[in-house]
PLY file of the C-alpha trace (Angstrom):
ply
format ascii 1.0
element vertex 112
property float x
property float y
property float z
element edge 111
property int vertex1
property int vertex2
end_header
92.04 30.81 -53.92
91.86 34.50 -54.92
93.99 36.40 -57.42
96.23 39.14 -55.95
98.77 41.68 -57.18
101.24 43.23 -54.82
103.52 46.15 -55.71
106.24 47.14 -53.31
108.90 49.73 -53.22
112.32 48.85 -51.72
114.86 51.25 -50.21
117.16 52.75 -52.88
120.32 52.32 -50.73
120.12 48.47 -51.06
122.71 46.68 -53.22
121.60 44.51 -56.23
122.32 41.33 -54.13
120.22 42.64 -51.20
117.25 43.45 -53.48
117.42 40.04 -55.09
117.70 38.39 -51.67
114.68 40.39 -50.32
112.48 39.62 -53.42
113.46 35.92 -53.25
112.67 35.86 -49.49
109.19 37.11 -49.93
108.46 34.91 -53.02
109.58 31.90 -51.06
107.26 33.08 -48.13
104.27 33.19 -50.50
105.00 29.71 -52.08
105.53 28.31 -48.52
101.99 29.37 -47.68
100.57 27.72 -50.81
100.65 30.58 -53.24
100.99 29.92 -56.90
103.13 32.74 -58.57
101.66 33.90 -61.81
104.10 36.61 -62.62
106.79 38.78 -61.04
108.37 41.95 -62.55
111.27 44.06 -61.57
110.42 47.65 -62.70
113.76 48.98 -61.46
114.75 52.27 -59.78
112.07 54.89 -60.23
111.65 58.50 -59.01
109.00 58.83 -56.43
106.14 61.36 -56.72
106.91 62.69 -53.20
109.75 61.79 -50.66
109.31 58.73 -48.51
111.59 58.42 -45.45
113.63 61.29 -47.00
114.29 59.23 -50.15
113.37 60.45 -53.58
113.58 57.14 -55.44
112.98 53.42 -54.83
113.19 49.97 -56.45
109.71 48.92 -57.58
108.62 45.20 -57.88
105.38 43.52 -58.75
104.13 40.05 -57.72
101.01 38.55 -59.19
99.83 35.34 -57.48
96.88 33.26 -56.38
96.52 32.36 -52.69
94.04 32.00 -49.89
92.86 35.40 -48.43
94.24 34.79 -44.88
97.86 34.73 -46.27
97.74 38.38 -47.11
97.55 39.43 -43.48
100.68 37.45 -42.78
102.50 38.82 -45.86
101.73 42.44 -45.02
102.74 41.93 -41.40
106.18 40.67 -42.72
106.30 43.85 -44.98
105.73 46.11 -42.01
108.48 44.41 -39.88
111.17 44.74 -42.64
112.76 48.14 -42.84
113.84 47.48 -46.41
110.23 48.18 -47.55
109.24 51.83 -47.99
105.70 51.08 -49.29
103.50 48.31 -50.45
99.99 47.71 -51.83
98.07 44.42 -52.31
95.05 44.43 -54.46
92.61 41.57 -55.05
91.97 41.21 -58.74
88.56 40.59 -60.19
88.06 38.69 -63.53
88.40 41.94 -65.57
91.64 42.87 -63.86
93.06 39.37 -64.38
92.22 39.52 -68.11
93.82 42.96 -68.31
96.99 41.63 -66.59
97.25 38.89 -68.94
96.96 41.14 -72.00
99.66 43.47 -70.42
102.03 40.50 -69.96
101.46 39.45 -73.64
102.28 43.03 -74.76
105.42 42.97 -72.63
106.53 39.60 -74.20
106.04 41.08 -77.63
108.18 44.07 -77.00
111.01 42.00 -75.55
0 1
1 2
2 3
3 4
4 5
5 6
6 7
7 8
8 9
9 10
10 11
11 12
12 13
13 14
14 15
15 16
16 17
17 18
18 19
19 20
20 21
21 22
22 23
23 24
24 25
25 26
26 27
27 28
28 29
29 30
30 31
31 32
32 33
33 34
34 35
35 36
36 37
37 38
38 39
39 40
40 41
41 42
42 43
43 44
44 45
45 46
46 47
47 48
48 49
49 50
50 51
51 52
52 53
53 54
54 55
55 56
56 57
57 58
58 59
59 60
60 61
61 62
62 63
63 64
64 65
65 66
66 67
67 68
68 69
69 70
70 71
71 72
72 73
73 74
74 75
75 76
76 77
77 78
78 79
79 80
80 81
81 82
82 83
83 84
84 85
85 86
86 87
87 88
88 89
89 90
90 91
91 92
92 93
93 94
94 95
95 96
96 97
97 98
98 99
99 100
100 101
101 102
102 103
103 104
104 105
105 106
106 107
107 108
108 109
109 110
110 111
């Protein structure tokens, strides 16, 4: 089991219900493939550095999870098929990145 982090940007024209439904769909997809969700964050609507598909903003989300490496190919294939996704990036985390992510989550808990 490897530790991964996926950040994705959803189309800004989606309603709150559509966004929640999309996030839940892909969380369920990962869990059904044997993933253990470590954390998920909703970063909200953010302005993009450059237009993507003629849009200047998008809804950002982050998933942090552990799963077997073969599942990532299936996940990214599903992202490519879904027109609600504007961009996505999946990164395999090493031990230093995992420790950094844990410290970051602790800081966020303290601020909340």
